[in-house]
N, CA, C and O atoms as a MOPAC input file, in Angstrom:
PM7 MOZYME 1SCF
protein

 N     37.29200 1   -33.84000 1   -23.18100 1
 C     37.79900 1   -34.16600 1   -21.86300 1
 C     38.36800 1   -35.57900 1   -21.91400 1
 O     37.70300 1   -36.46400 1   -22.45300 1
 N     39.55300 1   -35.84000 1   -21.38800 1
 C     40.13300 1   -37.17900 1   -21.41100 1
 C     39.26500 1   -38.17000 1   -20.64200 1
 O     38.57600 1   -37.79600 1   -19.69300 1
 N     39.30000 1   -39.44600 1   -21.06000 1
 C     38.48200 1   -40.49600 1   -20.45800 1
 C     38.75500 1   -40.62900 1   -18.96300 1
 O     37.83600 1   -40.91500 1   -18.19500 1
 N     39.98200 1   -40.42800 1   -18.54500 1
 C     40.35500 1   -40.62500 1   -17.14400 1
 C     39.70000 1   -39.60500 1   -16.20300 1
 O     39.60400 1   -39.86500 1   -15.00400 1
 N     39.25400 1   -38.46500 1   -16.70800 1
 C     38.65900 1   -37.42400 1   -15.86500 1
 C     37.14100 1   -37.52300 1   -15.78700 1
 O     36.52700 1   -36.76400 1   -15.03700 1
 N     36.52200 1   -38.41300 1   -16.52000 1
 C     35.06500 1   -38.53500 1   -16.50800 1
 C     34.61800 1   -39.37100 1   -15.31800 1
 O     35.29400 1   -40.31000 1   -14.89600 1
 N     33.45400 1   -38.99900 1   -14.79200 1
 C     32.87400 1   -39.76800 1   -13.69800 1
 C     32.23100 1   -41.04300 1   -14.23600 1
 O     32.40100 1   -42.12300 1   -13.67100 1
 N     31.48400 1   -40.90200 1   -15.34600 1
 C     30.83900 1   -42.04100 1   -16.00200 1
 C     31.32100 1   -42.13300 1   -17.44400 1
 O     31.58700 1   -41.12000 1   -18.09100 1
 N     31.42500 1   -43.34500 1   -17.92600 1
 C     31.79100 1   -43.51200 1   -19.33700 1
 C     30.57800 1   -43.18600 1   -20.20400 1
 O     29.46200 1   -43.08500 1   -19.69500 1
 N     30.78700 1   -43.02300 1   -21.49900 1
 C     29.68200 1   -42.72900 1   -22.42100 1
 C     28.64200 1   -43.84600 1   -22.37800 1
 O     27.44300 1   -43.57100 1   -22.39900 1
 N     29.08300 1   -45.09200 1   -22.32000 1
 C     28.14800 1   -46.22000 1   -22.27600 1
 C     27.32300 1   -46.18000 1   -20.98900 1
 O     26.12100 1   -46.44500 1   -21.00900 1
 N     27.96800 1   -45.84900 1   -19.87900 1
 C     27.24200 1   -45.74900 1   -18.60500 1
 C     26.24100 1   -44.59400 1   -18.63400 1
 O     25.13600 1   -44.72000 1   -18.10800 1
 N     26.62000 1   -43.46800 1   -19.24500 1
 C     25.71000 1   -42.33000 1   -19.35400 1
 C     24.48200 1   -42.70200 1   -20.17700 1
 O     23.35700 1   -42.36300 1   -19.80700 1
 N     24.69800 1   -43.40800 1   -21.31000 1
 C     23.57800 1   -43.82600 1   -22.15500 1
 C     22.66900 1   -44.79400 1   -21.40600 1
 O     21.44500 1   -44.67700 1   -21.47500 1
 N     23.25400 1   -45.74000 1   -20.69800 1
 C     22.46600 1   -46.70300 1   -19.93800 1
 C     21.62600 1   -45.98900 1   -18.88900 1
 O     20.45500 1   -46.31900 1   -18.70100 1
 N     22.21200 1   -45.02200 1   -18.21000 1
 C     21.50300 1   -44.25500 1   -17.19000 1
 C     20.34300 1   -43.48100 1   -17.79500 1
 O     19.24300 1   -43.46100 1   -17.24200 1
 N     20.59100 1   -42.84800 1   -18.92800 1
 C     19.57100 1   -42.01400 1   -19.55900 1
 C     18.42100 1   -42.82700 1   -20.13200 1
 O     17.27000 1   -42.39900 1   -20.05200 1
 N     18.70500 1   -43.98900 1   -20.70800 1
 C     17.66700 1   -44.73500 1   -21.41600 1
 C     17.08200 1   -45.90400 1   -20.64000 1
 O     16.07100 1   -46.46400 1   -21.06600 1
 N     17.67800 1   -46.29600 1   -19.51800 1
 C     17.17400 1   -47.45900 1   -18.78700 1
 C     16.82700 1   -47.12700 1   -17.33800 1
 O     15.69800 1   -47.35500 1   -16.90300 1
 N     17.77000 1   -46.60100 1   -16.60500 1
 C     17.58400 1   -46.40700 1   -15.16400 1
 C     16.60100 1   -45.26700 1   -14.86500 1
 O     15.68300 1   -45.45100 1   -14.06500 1
 N     16.77300 1   -44.10600 1   -15.48400 1
 C     15.91200 1   -42.95100 1   -15.17900 1
 C     14.45400 1   -43.24000 1   -15.52700 1
 O     13.59100 1   -42.97600 1   -14.69000 1
 N     14.12000 1   -43.77000 1   -16.72000 1
 C     12.71000 1   -44.09400 1   -16.98500 1
 C     12.15800 1   -45.12500 1   -16.01300 1
 O     10.99200 1   -45.04100 1   -15.62700 1
 N     12.97100 1   -46.09700 1   -15.61000 1
 C     12.52800 1   -47.10800 1   -14.65200 1
 C     12.21400 1   -46.46200 1   -13.30000 1
 O     11.21000 1   -46.79700 1   -12.67100 1
 N     13.06600 1   -45.53900 1   -12.85200 1
 C     12.81200 1   -44.83800 1   -11.59000 1
 C     11.53700 1   -44.00400 1   -11.66700 1
 O     10.77100 1   -43.95600 1   -10.70500 1
 N     11.30600 1   -43.35600 1   -12.78700 1
 C     10.08600 1   -42.56700 1   -12.94400 1
 C      8.85400 1   -43.45600 1   -12.89800 1
 O      7.83100 1   -43.06900 1   -12.33400 1
 N      8.94200 1   -44.63400 1   -13.48100 1
 C      7.82300 1   -45.57200 1   -13.49700 1
 C      7.53900 1   -46.09500 1   -12.09800 1
 O      6.38000 1   -46.18000 1   -11.69200 1
 N      8.58000 1   -46.44400 1   -11.36000 1
 C      8.42700 1   -46.99700 1   -10.01400 1
 C      7.89500 1   -45.94900 1    -9.04200 1
 O      7.02700 1   -46.25500 1    -8.22300 1
 N      8.39700 1   -44.72500 1    -9.11600 1
 C      7.97800 1   -43.68300 1    -8.17000 1
 C      6.63400 1   -43.06300 1    -8.51900 1
 O      6.05700 1   -42.34600 1    -7.70100 1
 N      6.13100 1   -43.32300 1    -9.70400 1
 C      4.83200 1   -42.77200 1   -10.09200 1
 C      4.91400 1   -41.36500 1   -10.62600 1
 O      3.87900 1   -40.74400 1   -10.86600 1
 N      6.08600 1   -40.84900 1   -10.81800 1
 C      6.23500 1   -39.50600 1   -11.37300 1
 C      5.96900 1   -39.57500 1   -12.86800 1
 O      6.57500 1   -40.37700 1   -13.57900 1
 N      5.07900 1   -38.74900 1   -13.33000 1
 C      4.72500 1   -38.73900 1   -14.73800 1
 C      5.24800 1   -37.44800 1   -15.38400 1
 O      5.16500 1   -36.37100 1   -14.79300 1
 N      5.77600 1   -37.57000 1   -16.58000 1
 C      6.20500 1   -36.34100 1   -17.26800 1
 C      5.00100 1   -35.47500 1   -17.58600 1
 O      3.89800 1   -35.98400 1   -17.78500 1
 N      5.21100 1   -34.15900 1   -17.63500 1
 C      4.12800 1   -33.23900 1   -17.94000 1
 C      3.58200 1   -33.47200 1   -19.34000 1
 O      4.33600 1   -33.66500 1   -20.29400 1
 N      2.26100 1   -33.45200 1   -19.44700 1
 C      1.60700 1   -33.63600 1   -20.74200 1
 C      0.95000 1   -32.31800 1   -21.10600 1
 O      0.16700 1   -31.76800 1   -20.33200 1
 N      1.26800 1   -31.82600 1   -22.26700 1
 C      0.69700 1   -30.55800 1   -22.71000 1
 C     -0.77400 1   -30.74500 1   -23.05600 1
 O     -1.17300 1   -31.75900 1   -23.62900 1
 N     -1.56800 1   -29.74600 1   -22.69700 1
 C     -2.98800 1   -29.77900 1   -23.04600 1
 C     -3.26900 1   -28.63000 1   -24.00200 1
 O     -2.48400 1   -27.68900 1   -24.12100 1
 N     -4.38600 1   -28.72700 1   -24.66900 1
 C     -4.78300 1   -27.66700 1   -25.58400 1
 C     -5.15500 1   -26.42700 1   -24.77700 1
 O     -5.84000 1   -26.52400 1   -23.75900 1
 N     -4.71000 1   -25.28900 1   -25.22600 1
 C     -5.00900 1   -24.03700 1   -24.52300 1
 C     -6.50500 1   -23.76000 1   -24.54600 1
 O     -7.18100 1   -24.01600 1   -25.54200 1
 N     -7.01600 1   -23.23200 1   -23.42900 1
 C     -8.43700 1   -22.90200 1   -23.32400 1
 C     -8.65700 1   -21.43300 1   -23.65000 1
 O     -7.75200 1   -20.61000 1   -23.52200 1
 N     -9.87400 1   -21.12100 1   -24.07300 1
 C    -10.25100 1   -19.73300 1   -24.30200 1
 C    -10.32400 1   -19.03600 1   -22.94900 1
 O    -10.69400 1   -19.66700 1   -21.95800 1
 N     -9.98400 1   -17.76300 1   -22.88200 1
 C     -9.90100 1   -17.07100 1   -21.59800 1
 C    -11.23700 1   -17.04000 1   -20.86400 1
 O    -11.24900 1   -16.95100 1   -19.63600 1
 N    -12.36300 1   -17.11100 1   -21.57400 1
 C    -13.66700 1   -17.09100 1   -20.90500 1
 C    -13.95000 1   -18.40800 1   -20.18600 1
 O    -14.83400 1   -18.45700 1   -19.33000 1
 N    -13.22800 1   -19.46400 1   -20.50800 1
 C    -13.42400 1   -20.75800 1   -19.85600 1
 C    -12.53900 1   -20.93600 1   -18.62800 1
 O    -12.68000 1   -21.92500 1   -17.90800 1
 N    -11.64300 1   -20.01300 1   -18.38100 1
 C    -10.74500 1   -20.12200 1   -17.23900 1
 C    -11.46700 1   -19.71900 1   -15.96100 1
 O    -12.26700 1   -18.78300 1   -15.96200 1
 N    -11.18700 1   -20.42000 1   -14.88400 1
 C    -11.77800 1   -20.07200 1   -13.58900 1
 C    -10.65100 1   -19.86000 1   -12.58400 1
 O     -9.61600 1   -20.52400 1   -12.63700 1
 N    -10.87000 1   -18.93300 1   -11.67900 1
 C     -9.88400 1   -18.60100 1   -10.65900 1
 C    -10.57300 1   -18.57500 1    -9.30300 1
 O    -11.77000 1   -18.30100 1    -9.23000 1
 N     -9.84600 1   -18.85400 1    -8.23100 1
 C    -10.45700 1   -18.77100 1    -6.90400 1
 C    -10.75200 1   -17.31100 1    -6.55300 1
 O    -10.14600 1   -16.39200 1    -7.10200 1
 N    -11.69000 1   -17.12000 1    -5.63400 1
 C    -12.04600 1   -15.76800 1    -5.20300 1
 C    -10.84300 1   -15.10200 1    -4.53800 1
 O    -10.06300 1   -15.75500 1    -3.84500 1
 N    -10.70500 1   -13.80000 1    -4.75900 1
 C     -9.60600 1   -13.05300 1    -4.14300 1
 C     -9.88300 1   -12.86200 1    -2.66000 1
 O    -11.04000 1   -12.74000 1    -2.25800 1
 N     -8.83500 1   -12.83300 1    -1.84000 1
 C     -9.05500 1   -12.61800 1    -0.40900 1
 C     -9.52900 1   -11.18500 1    -0.14800 1
 O     -9.26600 1   -10.27300 1    -0.93200 1
 N    -10.21700 1   -11.01700 1     0.95100 1
 C    -10.72700 1    -9.69700 1     1.32000 1
 C     -9.56300 1    -8.78400 1     1.68100 1
 O     -8.62400 1    -9.20900 1     2.35500 1
 N     -9.62000 1    -7.54400 1     1.24100 1
 C     -8.57700 1    -6.56700 1     1.55400 1
 C     -8.83400 1    -6.02500 1     2.95500 1
 O     -9.92000 1    -5.52700 1     3.25200 1
 N     -7.83200 1    -6.12800 1     3.79700 1
 C     -7.95100 1    -5.64200 1     5.16800 1
 C     -7.01800 1    -4.45800 1     5.35000 1
 O     -5.79800 1    -4.62600 1     5.35300 1
 N     -7.57100 1    -3.27100 1     5.50300 1
 C     -6.77400 1    -2.06800 1     5.70600 1
 C     -6.47500 1    -1.94700 1     7.19900 1
 O     -7.39800 1    -1.95300 1     8.01300 1
 N     -5.21100 1    -1.83700 1     7.56500 1
 C     -4.87000 1    -1.74800 1     8.99500 1
 C     -5.34900 1    -0.42700 1     9.60600 1
 O     -5.66300 1     0.53300 1     8.90300 1
 N     -5.39100 1    -0.41900 1    10.91700 1
 C     -5.74200 1     0.80800 1    11.63300 1
 C     -4.71000 1     1.88800 1    11.31500 1
 O     -3.52700 1     1.59700 1    11.14000 1
 N     -5.16800 1     3.13300 1    11.24100 1
 C     -4.24400 1     4.22000 1    10.94900 1
 C     -4.61800 1     5.44400 1    11.77000 1
 O     -5.74300 1     5.58500 1    12.24800 1
 N     -3.62300 1     6.33500 1    11.91900 1
 C     -3.82900 1     7.61400 1    12.61200 1
 C     -3.72400 1     8.72300 1    11.58200 1
 O     -2.91700 1     8.64800 1    10.65600 1
 N     -4.54500 1     9.75600 1    11.74800 1
 C     -4.51300 1    10.91300 1    10.84500 1
 C     -4.29600 1    12.15200 1    11.69400 1
 O     -5.02500 1    12.39500 1    12.65500 1
 N     -3.28500 1    12.93500 1    11.33100 1
 C     -3.06000 1    14.20400 1    12.03800 1
 C     -2.49200 1    15.21700 1    11.06100 1
 O     -2.02700 1    14.86800 1     9.97600 1
 N     -2.53800 1    16.48900 1    11.47100 1
 C     -2.08900 1    17.57200 1    10.60800 1
 C     -0.93000 1    18.30500 1    11.27200 1
 O     -0.99500 1    18.65500 1    12.45000 1
 N      0.13800 1    18.53200 1    10.49500 1
 C      1.30400 1    19.24500 1    11.00300 1
 C      1.02700 1    20.74700 1    11.03200 1
 O      0.03600 1    21.21700 1    10.47200 1
 N      1.91300 1    21.48900 1    11.68800 1
 C      1.75500 1    22.94800 1    11.80400 1
 C      1.74800 1    23.62000 1    10.43900 1
 O      1.10400 1    24.65500 1    10.26400 1
 N      2.46500 1    23.03800 1     9.45800 1
 C      2.52600 1    23.66100 1     8.13200 1
 C      1.33400 1    23.28600 1     7.25600 1
 O      1.28400 1    23.66600 1     6.08600 1
 N      0.37000 1    22.54200 1     7.81300 1
 C     -0.83400 1    22.18200 1     7.07700 1
 C     -0.77500 1    20.82500 1     6.39600 1
 O     -1.76600 1    20.39100 1     5.80900 1
 N      0.35600 1    20.15100 1     6.46100 1
 C      0.51000 1    18.85000 1     5.82900 1
 C     -0.27200 1    17.79700 1     6.61200 1
 O     -0.11500 1    17.67900 1     7.82700 1
 N     -1.11500 1    17.03300 1     5.91200 1
 C     -1.87600 1    15.96600 1     6.53700 1
 C     -1.05500 1    14.68200 1     6.48300 1
 O     -0.52800 1    14.31400 1     5.43300 1
 N     -0.95400 1    14.00700 1     7.62300 1
 C     -0.15400 1    12.78900 1     7.72800 1
 C     -1.06400 1    11.63200 1     8.12100 1
 O     -1.86700 1    11.75100 1     9.04600 1
 N     -0.93600 1    10.51900 1     7.41600 1
 C     -1.60500 1     9.27100 1     7.76900 1
 C     -0.51100 1     8.30700 1     8.20800 1
 O      0.45600 1     8.09100 1     7.47800 1
 N     -0.65800 1     7.73200 1     9.38900 1
 C      0.35500 1     6.83700 1     9.93600 1
 C     -0.24300 1     5.45300 1    10.12600 1
 O     -1.22600 1     5.28500 1    10.84700 1
 N      0.36100 1     4.45400 1     9.46800 1
 C     -0.04500 1     3.06100 1     9.63400 1
 C      1.15600 1     2.29700 1    10.14900 1
 O      2.18400 1     2.22600 1     9.47600 1
 N      1.03700 1     1.73200 1    11.32100 1
 C      2.14600 1     1.01800 1    11.93500 1
 C      2.02400 1    -0.48000 1    11.67000 1
 O      0.93300 1    -1.04900 1    11.70900 1
 N      3.17800 1    -1.10700 1    11.39700 1
 C      3.26300 1    -2.55200 1    11.22800 1
 C      4.55700 1    -2.97400 1    11.91300 1
 O      5.64800 1    -2.73700 1    11.39500 1
 N      4.43200 1    -3.59200 1    13.06300 1
 C      5.61400 1    -3.92700 1    13.86000 1
 C      6.23400 1    -5.26500 1    13.47000 1
 O      7.20400 1    -5.69200 1    14.09700 1
 N      5.70000 1    -5.93400 1    12.45100 1
 C      6.25100 1    -7.21200 1    12.01300 1
 C      7.48200 1    -7.03600 1    11.12700 1
 O      8.28700 1    -7.95900 1    11.00400 1
 N      7.63700 1    -5.88200 1    10.51500 1
 C      8.73100 1    -5.66000 1     9.58600 1
 C      9.43400 1    -4.34700 1     9.93600 1
 O      8.78500 1    -3.30200 1     9.97800 1
 N     10.74400 1    -4.37900 1    10.18900 1
 C     11.45400 1    -3.15100 1    10.56000 1
 C     11.72000 1    -2.26800 1     9.33300 1
 O     12.83700 1    -2.22300 1     8.81800 1
 N     10.69500 1    -1.58300 1     8.88700 1
 C     10.77700 1    -0.79900 1     7.66400 1
 C     10.02600 1     0.50800 1     7.85700 1
 O      8.93500 1     0.53000 1     8.42500 1
 N     10.61300 1     1.58600 1     7.38400 1
 C      9.94000 1     2.87700 1     7.40100 1
 C      9.78600 1     3.32400 1     5.95400 1
 O     10.76100 1     3.34800 1     5.20200 1
 N      8.58000 1     3.67300 1     5.56600 1
 C      8.30200 1     4.07100 1     4.19900 1
 C      7.44500 1     5.32200 1     4.23300 1
 O      6.53100 1     5.42700 1     5.05000 1
 N      7.72600 1     6.25100 1     3.37000 1
 C      6.93800 1     7.46800 1     3.31300 1
 C      6.63600 1     7.86800 1     1.88800 1
 O      7.45600 1     7.67700 1     0.99000 1
 N      5.45700 1     8.42400 1     1.68400 1
 C      5.04200 1     8.91600 1     0.37700 1
 C      4.41700 1    10.28200 1     0.57000 1
 O      3.59500 1    10.47000 1     1.46700 1
 N      4.79200 1    11.22300 1    -0.25300 1
 C      4.22000 1    12.57000 1    -0.15800 1
 C      3.49000 1    12.89300 1    -1.45000 1
 O      4.05000 1    12.76800 1    -2.53900 1
 N      2.24800 1    13.30600 1    -1.32400 1
 C      1.47100 1    13.78500 1    -2.45900 1
 C      1.32000 1    15.28700 1    -2.29200 1
 O      0.69700 1    15.75600 1    -1.34000 1
 N      1.88200 1    16.02400 1    -3.20400 1
 C      1.85800 1    17.48500 1    -3.11000 1
 C      1.01800 1    18.01600 1    -4.25800 1
 O      1.30100 1    17.75200 1    -5.42600 1
 N     -0.00600 1    18.75800 1    -3.91500 1
 C     -0.87400 1    19.32800 1    -4.94300 1
 C     -0.15400 1    20.49800 1    -5.58400 1
 O     -0.12000 1    21.61100 1    -5.05900 1
 N      0.40900 1    20.20500 1    -6.72000 1
 C      1.18500 1    21.21300 1    -7.42300 1
 C      0.98600 1    21.04300 1    -8.91600 1
 O      0.40400 1    20.05800 1    -9.37100 1
 N      1.46400 1    21.98700 1    -9.65300 1
 C      1.34800 1    21.92600 1   -11.10400 1
 C      0.37800 1    22.97600 1   -11.62100 1
 O     -0.28700 1    23.66800 1   -10.85000 1
 N      0.31300 1    23.07700 1   -12.92200 1
 C     -0.51900 1    24.09700 1   -13.56200 1
 C     -1.99100 1    24.00900 1   -13.19300 1
 O     -2.70700 1    25.00900 1   -13.24200 1
 N     -2.44200 1    22.81900 1   -12.82600 1
 C     -3.85300 1    22.65300 1   -12.47500 1
 C     -4.22900 1    23.43700 1   -11.22200 1
 O     -5.37700 1    23.85700 1   -11.07100 1
 N     -3.27700 1    23.63100 1   -10.33500 1
 C     -3.56500 1    24.26400 1    -9.05500 1
 C     -3.17900 1    25.74600 1    -9.00300 1
 O     -3.45300 1    26.40000 1    -7.99600 1
 N     -2.56600 1    26.28900 1   -10.02800 1
 C     -2.14400 1    27.68500 1    -9.93800 1
 C     -3.29600 1    28.63500 1   -10.30000 1
 O     -4.12600 1    28.31300 1   -11.14900 1
 N     -3.34000 1    29.81900 1    -9.64300 1
 C     -4.40300 1    30.79100 1    -9.91200 1
 C     -4.29000 1    31.36200 1   -11.33100 1
 O     -3.22400 1    31.33400 1   -11.94700 1
 N     -5.41100 1    31.87700 1   -11.82800 1
 C     -5.44000 1    32.45000 1   -13.18400 1
 C     -4.44600 1    33.59400 1   -13.35200 1
 O     -3.84000 1    33.74500 1   -14.41300 1
 N     -4.28100 1    34.39400 1   -12.30900 1
 C     -3.41000 1    35.56200 1   -12.42800 1
 C     -1.93700 1    35.22700 1   -12.18200 1
 O     -1.09600 1    36.12600 1   -12.18400 1
 N     -1.60800 1    33.92600 1   -11.96700 1
 C     -0.22200 1    33.52800 1   -11.73800 1
 C      0.18000 1    32.35200 1   -12.64800 1
 O      0.83900 1    31.41200 1   -12.20300 1
 N     -0.21800 1    32.41800 1   -13.90100 1
 C      0.11000 1    31.36300 1   -14.85700 1
 C      1.63400 1    31.27300 1   -15.00300 1
 O      2.30600 1    32.28800 1   -15.18600 1
 N      2.16800 1    30.05900 1   -14.91900 1
 C      3.60900 1    29.84200 1   -15.00000 1
 C      4.26800 1    29.68100 1   -13.65100 1
 O      5.44200 1    29.31800 1   -13.58300 1
 N      3.54800 1    29.94100 1   -12.57600 1
 C      4.11100 1    29.83500 1   -11.23100 1
 C      4.59400 1    28.41100 1   -10.94200 1
 O      5.65800 1    28.22500 1   -10.35200 1
 N      3.82600 1    27.42100 1   -11.35000 1
 C      4.20900 1    26.02100 1   -11.10000 1
 C      5.52500 1    25.69200 1   -11.79500 1
 O      6.34800 1    24.97600 1   -11.22500 1
 N      5.74800 1    26.19200 1   -13.00700 1
 C      7.00900 1    25.94800 1   -13.70700 1
 C      8.18600 1    26.56300 1   -12.96200 1
 O      9.24500 1    25.94800 1   -12.83900 1
 N      7.99600 1    27.76600 1   -12.47200 1
 C      9.07800 1    28.44500 1   -11.74500 1
 C      9.39300 1    27.71100 1   -10.44300 1
 O     10.56100 1    27.51700 1   -10.10400 1
 N      8.34900 1    27.30200 1    -9.71300 1
 C      8.55500 1    26.59400 1    -8.45300 1
 C      9.28100 1    25.27100 1    -8.70500 1
 O     10.20400 1    24.92000 1    -7.96900 1
 N      8.87200 1    24.54400 1    -9.73100 1
 C      9.52700 1    23.28100 1   -10.05900 1
 C     10.98600 1    23.47300 1   -10.41400 1
 O     11.83800 1    22.69400 1    -9.98500 1
 N     11.28300 1    24.49200 1   -11.18700 1
 C     12.66800 1    24.77300 1   -11.57400 1
 C     13.50700 1    25.11600 1   -10.34700 1
 O     14.63600 1    24.64100 1   -10.22300 1
 N     12.97100 1    25.93300 1    -9.44000 1
 C     13.70200 1    26.33000 1    -8.23900 1
 C     13.93700 1    25.11600 1    -7.33600 1
 O     15.00200 1    24.98200 1    -6.73300 1
 N     12.93400 1    24.22900 1    -7.24400 1
 C     13.10400 1    23.03000 1    -6.41600 1
 C     14.17500 1    22.11200 1    -6.99600 1
 O     14.96200 1    21.53300 1    -6.24700 1
 N     14.21500 1    21.97200 1    -8.32400 1
 C     15.21400 1    21.10000 1    -8.95400 1
 C     16.62000 1    21.66000 1    -8.85300 1
 O     17.58200 1    20.89500 1    -8.78700 1
 N     16.76300 1    22.97600 1    -8.84000 1
 C     18.09800 1    23.57700 1    -8.82600 1
 C     18.59300 1    23.89700 1    -7.41800 1
 O     19.73000 1    24.34200 1    -7.26200 1
 N     17.76000 1    23.68100 1    -6.37600 1
 C     18.24200 1    23.84300 1    -5.01900 1
 C     17.87400 1    25.12900 1    -4.32300 1
 O     18.43700 1    25.42400 1    -3.26900 1
 N     16.96400 1    25.90300 1    -4.85700 1
 C     16.53200 1    27.13000 1    -4.17500 1
 C     17.10500 1    28.36500 1    -4.84900 1
 O     17.49400 1    28.33500 1    -6.01700 1
 N     17.14700 1    29.44800 1    -4.09000 1
 C     17.68800 1    30.71200 1    -4.60700 1
 C     18.95500 1    31.05700 1    -3.84900 1
 O     19.36900 1    30.31600 1    -2.95700 1
 N     19.57700 1    32.18300 1    -4.19800 1
 C     20.78900 1    32.57900 1    -3.48700 1
 C     20.49700 1    32.98400 1    -2.03800 1
 O     21.33100 1    32.76700 1    -1.15800 1
 N     19.32400 1    33.56800 1    -1.78500 1
 C     19.01000 1    34.00900 1    -0.43300 1
 C     18.16100 1    32.99400 1     0.33200 1
 O     18.17700 1    32.99100 1     1.56200 1
 N     17.41700 1    32.13000 1    -0.37300 1
 C     16.57500 1    31.14100 1     0.28700 1
 C     16.92000 1    29.75000 1    -0.25700 1
 O     16.35300 1    29.32200 1    -1.26300 1
 N     17.84400 1    29.04500 1     0.40100 1
 C     18.18100 1    27.69900 1    -0.09300 1
 C     17.03400 1    26.72800 1     0.17200 1
 O     16.28700 1    26.88700 1     1.13800 1
 N     16.90100 1    25.74100 1    -0.67700 1
 C     15.83700 1    24.76400 1    -0.52600 1
 C     16.07600 1    23.92300 1     0.72400 1
 O     15.13000 1    23.61900 1     1.45100 1
 N     17.30200 1    23.55100 1     0.97900 1
 C     17.64600 1    22.76800 1     2.16400 1
 C     18.57600 1    23.62000 1     3.02100 1
 O     19.61100 1    24.09400 1     2.55300 1
 N     18.19500 1    23.80700 1     4.27300 1
 C     19.04600 1    24.62400 1     5.14500 1
 C     19.78900 1    23.78700 1     6.14300 1
 O     20.54800 1    24.32000 1     6.95200 1

């Protein structure tokens, strides 16, 4: 970069780095970080965790048997939902082995020709 475009000359930059900045640190009491030897994890201490407070909630069951838990929080304009569906090979009857695979495949592909998954 040409000399005319610099804010500070090289000599001024060196003076600032080696004289003024250390002097300011000394006057203000700011100390550079000093590394310490790492401690063994058993010697580390942490403050106690705060108590978990579960908000009030409502529990109700829909006509299709789905159980809903509703927890309202009016501080944040956010709607969030999670569905846990008991499905998979663990839940299928002995005489219907493979049913969970078929149901999963039909759900992923959008239903059947006569019964669409989304109407």
